[in-house]
C-alpha positions as CSV (number, residue, x, y, z in Angstrom):
1,M,76.0,108.6,-152.7
2,P,76.5,105.2,-154.3
3,P,73.9,102.5,-153.8
4,A,74.2,100.5,-150.6
5,A,75.4,97.4,-152.4
6,S,78.4,99.2,-153.9
7,R,79.7,100.9,-150.7
8,P,82.8,99.0,-149.6
9,A,82.0,99.2,-145.9
10,D,78.7,97.5,-146.5
11,N,80.4,94.7,-148.4
12,L,82.6,94.0,-145.4
13,D,79.5,93.2,-143.3
14,D,78.1,90.9,-146.0
15,D,78.7,87.2,-145.3
16,D,78.1,86.4,-148.9
17,Y,80.4,89.0,-150.4
18,P,83.2,87.2,-152.3
19,A,86.1,89.1,-150.6
20,Y,88.8,86.4,-150.4
21,T,91.1,85.1,-153.1
22,M,91.8,81.4,-153.2
23,G,95.3,82.0,-151.8
24,R,94.0,84.1,-148.9
25,A,91.2,81.7,-148.2
26,A,93.6,78.7,-148.1
27,D,95.9,80.6,-145.8
28,M,93.1,81.6,-143.4
29,L,91.9,77.9,-143.3
30,G,95.4,76.5,-143.0
31,T,94.8,74.4,-146.1
32,T,95.8,74.3,-149.7
33,P,94.2,75.8,-152.8
34,A,93.8,72.2,-154.0
35,F,91.5,71.4,-151.0
36,L,89.3,74.4,-151.9
37,R,89.2,73.3,-155.6
38,A,88.2,69.8,-154.4
39,L,85.3,71.3,-152.4
40,G,84.2,73.0,-155.5
41,E,84.4,69.8,-157.5
42,H,82.2,68.1,-155.0
43,R,79.8,71.1,-155.3
44,L,80.0,71.9,-151.6
45,I,81.0,75.5,-152.3
46,T,80.9,77.3,-155.6
47,P,83.2,80.4,-155.5
48,L,82.3,83.4,-157.6
49,R,84.8,84.4,-160.3
50,S,86.4,87.8,-160.6
51,E,86.4,89.6,-163.9
52,G,89.8,87.9,-164.5
53,G,88.4,84.5,-163.8
54,H,89.9,84.0,-160.4
55,R,88.0,82.2,-157.6
56,R,86.7,84.5,-154.8
57,Y,85.2,83.2,-151.6
58,S,82.8,84.6,-149.0
59,R,83.0,84.3,-145.3
60,Y,80.0,82.0,-145.4
61,Q,81.9,79.7,-147.8
62,L,85.0,79.8,-145.6
63,R,82.9,78.6,-142.6
64,I,81.7,75.7,-144.7
65,A,85.2,74.9,-145.9
66,A,86.5,75.1,-142.3
67,R,83.8,72.5,-141.3
68,A,84.9,70.3,-144.2
69,R,88.5,70.6,-143.2
70,E,87.6,69.7,-139.6
71,L,85.9,66.5,-140.8
72,V,88.7,65.6,-143.2
73,D,91.3,66.2,-140.5
74,Q,89.3,63.7,-138.4
75,G,89.7,61.1,-141.1
76,T,86.5,61.5,-143.0
77,P,86.8,61.1,-146.8
78,I,86.2,64.4,-148.5
79,E,83.1,63.0,-150.4
80,A,81.6,61.9,-147.1
81,A,82.5,65.2,-145.4
82,C,80.7,67.2,-148.1
83,R,77.6,65.0,-147.8
84,I,77.6,65.4,-144.0
85,I,77.8,69.1,-144.3
86,V,74.9,69.2,-146.7
87,L,72.8,67.0,-144.4
88,E,73.7,69.2,-141.4
89,D,72.6,72.3,-143.3
90,Q,69.3,70.6,-144.3
91,L,68.7,69.5,-140.7
92,E,69.4,73.1,-139.4
93,E,67.0,74.5,-142.0
94,A,64.3,72.0,-141.1
95,Q,64.7,72.8,-137.4
96,R,64.4,76.5,-138.1
97,I,61.2,76.0,-140.1
98,N,59.8,73.7,-137.4
99,E,60.5,76.3,-134.7
100,Q,58.8,79.0,-136.8
101,L,55.8,76.8,-137.2
102,R,55.7,76.0,-133.5
103,T,55.9,79.7,-132.5
104,Q,53.1,80.6,-134.9
105,G,50.7,78.3,-133.1
106,P,48.1,76.1,-134.7
107,G,46.9,77.3,-138.0
108,P,43.3,77.3,-139.2
109,Q,41.8,73.9,-139.0
110,S,41.1,72.5,-142.5
111,K,37.7,71.3,-143.2
112,T,37.2,68.2,-145.2
113,S,34.1,67.5,-147.1
114,A,32.4,64.2,-146.5
């Protein structure tokens, strides 16, 4: 039996598996390959490359690209849309960490020497 990471069915469940070609990703998002390239140029998403050098996108990256498209469609410049998404992601991570710390309760009190 092949290792878990190489079984195709497992890859279908992996949000980070680069399953989509640029053309397919653009079709799914209702956008153009140029838009996806622009997101890469602004370092919002970095697609993996196939052995032949073609860009491949994961479902996670497609969700980010869809959010960028939503902002751009609302009139936000692409540079600003990329920054907004990065800040949203940082806020979400900070809130997740804050919630973890809250559920852990107070930690040991640190003693300071006088």
